[in-house]
N, CA, C and O atoms as a DFTB+ gen file, in Angstrom:
312 C
 N C O
     1  1      18.867     -18.198       4.924
     2  2      19.857     -19.161       5.311
     3  2      19.618     -20.447       4.517
     4  3      18.482     -20.908       4.404
     5  1      20.667     -21.009       3.981
     6  2      20.564     -22.242       3.203
     7  2      20.617     -23.442       4.144
     8  3      21.472     -23.519       5.026
     9  1      19.692     -24.371       3.941
    10  2      19.665     -25.608       4.723
    11  2      20.104     -26.745       3.808
    12  3      19.333     -27.171       2.948
    13  1      21.332     -27.247       3.977
    14  2      21.828     -28.295       3.083
    15  2      21.111     -29.636       3.253
    16  3      21.151     -30.471       2.349
    17  1      20.469     -29.849       4.375
    18  2      19.744     -31.102       4.595
    19  2      18.484     -31.144       3.744
    20  3      18.191     -32.160       3.114
    21  1      17.733     -30.040       3.722
    22  2      16.496     -29.997       2.947
    23  2      16.705     -29.371       1.567
    24  3      15.777     -29.318       0.760
    25  1      17.929     -28.894       1.298
    26  2      18.231     -28.220       0.030
    27  2      17.228     -27.090      -0.218
    28  3      16.621     -27.001      -1.285
    29  1      17.073     -26.244       0.777
    30  2      16.113     -25.145       0.696
    31  2      16.691     -23.901       1.358
    32  3      17.695     -23.958       2.069
    33  1      16.035     -22.786       1.107
    34  2      16.371     -21.535       1.771
    35  2      15.284     -21.280       2.805
    36  3      14.093     -21.382       2.510
    37  1      15.704     -20.948       4.015
    38  2      14.760     -20.752       5.119
    39  2      14.898     -19.333       5.680
    40  3      15.979     -18.744       5.672
    41  1      13.780     -18.809       6.163
    42  2      13.805     -17.542       6.883
    43  2      12.691     -17.569       7.907
    44  3      11.785     -18.399       7.829
    45  1      12.757     -16.671       8.856
    46  2      11.751     -16.607       9.911
    47  2      10.836     -15.414       9.706
    48  3      11.224     -14.391       9.143
    49  1       9.609     -15.580      10.181
    50  2       8.625     -14.499      10.171
    51  2       7.966     -14.483      11.541
    52  3       7.828     -15.521      12.188
    53  1       7.564     -13.311      11.971
    54  2       6.826     -13.188      13.220
    55  2       5.359     -12.970      12.864
    56  3       5.007     -12.002      12.189
    57  1       4.513     -13.884      13.326
    58  2       3.080     -13.841      13.052
    59  2       2.347     -13.894      14.386
    60  3       2.456     -14.870      15.128
    61  1       1.601     -12.839      14.682
    62  2       0.877     -12.761      15.952
    63  2       1.784     -13.038      17.143
    64  3       1.399     -13.721      18.092
    65  1       2.994     -12.494      17.075
    66  2       3.947     -12.643      18.166
    67  2       4.663     -13.990      18.208
    68  3       5.481     -14.227      19.097
    69  1       4.368     -14.858      17.272
    70  2       4.991     -16.179      17.230
    71  2       5.958     -16.266      16.052
    72  3       5.676     -15.766      14.963
    73  1       7.096     -16.907      16.285
    74  2       8.073     -17.101      15.212
    75  2       7.624     -18.260      14.335
    76  3       7.292     -19.338      14.829
    77  1       7.619     -18.021      13.023
    78  2       7.266     -19.055      12.042
    79  2       8.438     -19.247      11.108
    80  3       9.038     -18.273      10.654
    81  1       8.767     -20.476      10.819
    82  2       9.842     -20.797       9.884
    83  2       9.237     -20.930       8.491
    84  3       8.249     -21.639       8.295
    85  1       9.841     -20.241       7.529
    86  2       9.407     -20.301       6.144
    87  2      10.508     -21.018       5.361
    88  3      11.682     -20.659       5.449
    89  1      10.115     -22.023       4.603
    90  2      11.057     -22.826       3.833
    91  2      10.707     -22.694       2.356
    92  3       9.562     -22.914       1.962
    93  1      11.692     -22.336       1.543
    94  2      11.496     -22.220       0.104
    95  2      12.311     -23.342      -0.539
    96  3      13.536     -23.377      -0.419
    97  1      11.631     -24.245      -1.212
    98  2      12.320     -25.402      -1.776
    99  2      13.251     -25.017      -2.917
   100  3      13.038     -24.021      -3.609
   101  1      14.276     -25.822      -3.094
   102  2      15.196     -25.628      -4.211
   103  2      14.434     -25.698      -5.527
   104  3      14.699     -24.919      -6.442
   105  1      13.500     -26.617      -5.623
   106  2      12.692     -26.766      -6.833
   107  2      11.939     -25.474      -7.163
   108  3      11.869     -25.074      -8.325
   109  1      11.380     -24.828      -6.149
   110  2      10.667     -23.565      -6.358
   111  2      11.609     -22.505      -6.910
   112  3      11.273     -21.799      -7.861
   113  1      12.778     -22.399      -6.315
   114  2      13.740     -21.402      -6.773
   115  2      14.185     -21.698      -8.199
   116  3      14.379     -20.779      -8.995
   117  1      14.347     -22.967      -8.522
   118  2      14.757     -23.337      -9.881
   119  2      13.640     -23.099     -10.890
   120  3      13.879     -22.552     -11.966
   121  1      12.435     -23.505     -10.547
   122  2      11.313     -23.426     -11.490
   123  2      10.832     -22.002     -11.751
   124  3      10.407     -21.685     -12.862
   125  1      10.894     -21.154     -10.745
   126  2      10.258     -19.841     -10.867
   127  2      11.200     -18.647     -10.800
   128  3      10.803     -17.524     -11.111
   129  1      12.444     -18.882     -10.395
   130  2      13.348     -17.748     -10.216
   131  2      14.702     -17.968     -10.880
   132  3      15.696     -17.362     -10.479
   133  1      14.745     -18.818     -11.879
   134  2      15.945     -19.044     -12.698
   135  2      17.163     -19.495     -11.906
   136  3      18.292     -19.141     -12.245
   137  1      16.943     -20.264     -10.864
   138  2      18.076     -20.745     -10.074
   139  2      18.894     -21.781     -10.828
   140  3      20.010     -22.096     -10.417
   141  1      18.367     -22.314     -11.918
   142  2      19.150     -23.262     -12.713
   143  2      20.400     -22.601     -13.273
   144  3      21.418     -23.261     -13.485
   145  1      20.323     -21.300     -13.512
   146  2      21.448     -20.559     -14.074
   147  2      22.384     -20.009     -12.999
   148  3      23.448     -19.476     -13.313
   149  1      21.995     -20.136     -11.751
   150  2      22.794     -19.616     -10.647
   151  2      22.700     -20.596      -9.482
   152  3      21.636     -20.718      -8.874
   153  1      23.772     -21.290      -9.160
   154  2      23.716     -22.284      -8.080
   155  2      23.616     -21.678      -6.677
   156  3      23.396     -22.405      -5.708
   157  1      23.774     -20.362      -6.560
   158  2      23.697     -19.714      -5.254
   159  2      22.231     -19.443      -4.915
   160  3      21.687     -18.397      -5.269
   161  1      21.600     -20.396      -4.226
   162  2      20.173     -20.288      -3.929
   163  2      19.855     -19.112      -3.010
   164  3      18.788     -18.508      -3.120
   165  1      20.767     -18.789      -2.114
   166  2      20.535     -17.647      -1.219
   167  2      20.492     -16.354      -2.036
   168  3      19.658     -15.487      -1.775
   169  1      21.367     -16.219      -3.005
   170  2      21.360     -15.021      -3.856
   171  2      20.075     -14.937      -4.658
   172  3      19.512     -13.855      -4.822
   173  1      19.609     -16.068      -5.158
   174  2      18.335     -16.100      -5.891
   175  2      17.193     -15.702      -4.962
   176  3      16.313     -14.931      -5.346
   177  1      17.208     -16.228      -3.743
   178  2      16.179     -15.848      -2.768
   179  2      16.218     -14.341      -2.515
   180  3      15.185     -13.673      -2.573
   181  1      17.400     -13.812      -2.237
   182  2      17.528     -12.380      -1.933
   183  2      17.029     -11.519      -3.088
   184  3      16.385     -10.494      -2.865
   185  1      17.320     -11.927      -4.316
   186  2      16.894     -11.158      -5.484
   187  2      15.378     -11.181      -5.665
   188  3      14.816     -10.304      -6.322
   189  1      14.718     -12.181      -5.086
   190  2      13.268     -12.341      -5.243
   191  2      12.534     -12.329      -3.902
   192  3      11.416     -12.829      -3.781
   193  1      13.183     -11.753      -2.913
   194  2      12.668     -11.762      -1.542
   195  2      11.233     -11.238      -1.449
   196  3      10.402     -11.856      -0.783
   197  1      10.926     -10.123      -2.096
   198  2       9.590      -9.535      -1.962
   199  2       8.498     -10.468      -2.477
   200  3       7.455     -10.616      -1.841
   201  1       8.734     -11.089      -3.616
   202  2       7.737     -12.005      -4.181
   203  2       7.549     -13.211      -3.270
   204  3       6.423     -13.646      -3.029
   205  1       8.652     -13.746      -2.769
   206  2       8.595     -14.929      -1.911
   207  2       7.920     -14.588      -0.585
   208  3       7.096     -15.362      -0.097
   209  1       8.256     -13.451      -0.002
   210  2       7.615     -13.053       1.256
   211  2       6.120     -12.809       1.053
   212  3       5.316     -13.143       1.923
   213  1       5.749     -12.238      -0.071
   214  2       4.326     -12.024      -0.357
   215  2       3.589     -13.359      -0.410
   216  3       2.483     -13.481       0.116
   217  1       4.197     -14.355      -1.040
   218  2       3.589     -15.679      -1.106
   219  2       3.477     -16.277       0.299
   220  3       2.466     -16.902       0.618
   221  1       4.485     -16.096       1.132
   222  2       4.437     -16.594       2.506
   223  2       3.279     -15.957       3.269
   224  3       2.576     -16.641       4.014
   225  1       3.079     -14.666       3.089
   226  2       1.967     -13.968       3.749
   227  2       0.631     -14.556       3.294
   228  3      -0.253     -14.799       4.115
   229  1       0.485     -14.784       1.987
   230  2      -0.757     -15.367       1.468
   231  2      -1.024     -16.733       2.091
   232  3      -2.160     -17.038       2.453
   233  1      -0.001     -17.546       2.216
   234  2      -0.148     -18.883       2.792
   235  2      -0.540     -18.800       4.262
   236  3      -1.428     -19.521       4.717
   237  1       0.118     -17.928       4.992
   238  2      -0.181     -17.762       6.423
   239  2      -1.593     -17.231       6.606
   240  3      -2.327     -17.704       7.474
   241  1      -1.978     -16.253       5.797
   242  2      -3.327     -15.688       5.912
   243  2      -4.401     -16.701       5.532
   244  3      -5.555     -16.554       5.934
   245  1      -4.042     -17.719       4.769
   246  2      -4.986     -18.785       4.415
   247  2      -5.207     -19.748       5.577
   248  3      -6.059     -20.633       5.505
   249  1      -4.436     -19.571       6.648
   250  2      -4.662     -20.359       7.848
   251  2      -3.716     -21.521       8.081
   252  3      -3.959     -22.346       8.961
   253  1      -2.651     -21.603       7.316
   254  2      -1.678     -22.674       7.511
   255  2      -0.996     -22.484       8.868
   256  3      -0.536     -21.389       9.189
   257  1      -0.936     -23.534       9.645
   258  2      -0.290     -23.494      10.960
   259  2       1.120     -24.059      10.865
   260  3       1.426     -24.817       9.946
   261  1       1.971     -23.697      11.802
   262  2       3.320     -24.242      11.858
   263  2       4.226     -23.686      10.772
   264  3       4.003     -22.599      10.239
   265  1       5.258     -24.471      10.460
   266  2       6.194     -24.060       9.421
   267  2       5.486     -23.951       8.079
   268  3       4.561     -24.709       7.787
   269  1       5.925     -23.009       7.274
   270  2       5.373     -22.813       5.936
   271  2       6.406     -23.301       4.932
   272  3       7.536     -22.813       4.897
   273  1       6.011     -24.260       4.123
   274  2       6.893     -24.768       3.084
   275  2       6.353     -24.293       1.745
   276  3       5.270     -24.695       1.319
   277  1       7.120     -23.434       1.088
   278  2       6.693     -22.888      -0.197
   279  2       7.186     -23.824      -1.290
   280  3       8.388     -24.016      -1.475
   281  1       6.233     -24.398      -2.005
   282  2       6.542     -25.350      -3.058
   283  2       6.273     -24.731      -4.422
   284  3       5.559     -23.736      -4.545
   285  1       6.849     -25.334      -5.418
   286  2       6.707     -24.792      -6.779
   287  2       5.252     -24.719      -7.228
   288  3       4.884     -23.796      -7.954
   289  1       4.423     -25.662      -6.818
   290  2       3.015     -25.664      -7.225
   291  2       2.253     -24.445      -6.690
   292  3       1.211     -24.086      -7.237
   293  1       2.748     -23.819      -5.653
   294  2       2.093     -22.657      -5.069
   295  2       2.249     -21.413      -5.940
   296  3       1.572     -20.411      -5.711
   297  1       3.122     -21.465      -6.920
   298  2       3.331     -20.348      -7.833
   299  2       2.676     -20.584      -9.181
   300  3       2.883     -19.803     -10.110
   301  1       1.903     -21.628      -9.305
   302  2       1.298     -21.985     -10.596
   303  2       0.415     -20.884     -11.158
   304  3       0.338     -20.713     -12.375
   305  1      -0.250     -20.138     -10.292
   306  2      -1.190     -19.103     -10.748
   307  2      -0.664     -17.692     -10.508
   308  3      -1.437     -16.735     -10.464
   309  1       0.620     -17.568     -10.359
   310  2       1.199     -16.241     -10.088
   311  2       1.627     -15.597     -11.375
   312  3       2.138     -14.477     -11.364
């Protein structure tokens, strides 16, 4: 789902029975998934869903609490 206030794509994950909100910044989609060539950020997210979800899992497993905000710097070593 696109959030026009934060200019990001958001989705939910269930972790240990708790709902967690995952936010993927517009900058991340532009920098790492060629969103500059496609203004439809949701389509870019859907096309790269597996990679983005894998990154969300890594962040959650690292112990981040609350909402997870995936930023472009988190893909620097991918």
